[in-house]
N, C-alpha and C positions, 0 to 999 in steps of 0.2 A: 615689527617696530613697536616699541613701548612708549607710552606717554611719560614725561618727566615725573609726573605725580605717582605713577606706578613704580618707577625705579626708586623714587624716594621712599615709598611705603615699604618696598622690599628691603632696601638698605637699612631703614630704621628697625624693622622687625628682626633682621639678622643681627644688628648691633646689640640688641637686647638678649640675644640667644648665644653669644660667644662665651662658652664655658668649657672647661676641661673637666672630665670626670675625675673625682677624687682618687680613684684607684688606677688612673692612667699611668702607664710606665713612662718615665722620662726618656725621651728619645736621645740616643747617643750623639746624633748630629746637632743637637741643640746648642752645645757649647762650641762646636766647630763652625757654626754659621757666621760668616763675615758680614757684619752690619754696616760696614763702611764702603761696600761695593757700590759703584754707580751704574751697575748693569742689572739687567733682569736676571733673576735667579729662578731656575726651574727645578722643582722637586718632583721626581718621577719614581715609579716603582710598581710592583704588582699590586693587584687588589688586596685590600685589608692588611697592608704592611705598616700602616701608621702615618701616612702622609698628612692626613687631616689632623691627627693628634699633634704632629710636629708643628703644623701651621698654627694651631690654636695655642700651643705652648710658646711659640715664637711671639705671638701677639701679646700674651700675658707677661712674658719675662723680658723681651728685648725691644718690642715695638709697641709700647703702650699707647703711643699717639698715632698709631697707624689707622688706615681705613681698610675695611674688609668687605668683600662681596663674594657670595657663593652663587655661581651661575646655575647650579643644579637645583636650586629651590624652585618650586612651581611658580612662584611670583615672577621669576625671571624668564619664564617660558616666552619665547618670541623675541628675546634680546638679539639685536643685530649689530653689526660693526658700526653702523651709523648712530647707534645709541650710546657709544662710548663717551661722546662729548657731554651728553646729559648726565651720565654716571659720574664723570669727573666733576661736574658742577655740583651735583648732589653731595659727593664726598668732600667737597671743599678743598680743592687743589691748592697746595702751596709748595713752593720750590723746596726740594729736599724731603718731601713727604714720602712715606712708604705706603704703597698700595699692595695689599695682600689679597689675592683672588684665587678662588678655587674653581677649577673647571675639570670635571671628570677625573 
């Protein structure tokens, strides 16, 4: 379990580091992604196929007001299901918001 202050520190540091490399190839599914869905969308694939790049490109081009959290960061080590309420508070939940999260 993490303290809310730890989650907030991890979220803020990740927010400052959301960038796409200039030489990144635009992912072909970027334009096919439906931003009007009310469901959870899952992007899966083999290692190193561009899932993270697609996620970052979606944030920069389609979901500029979204909240992003990477569970693979060392600061998120120890995150448990019971910590999601704290994360939602830190991210500033509002109805209709997009939450983009990376997990493995």
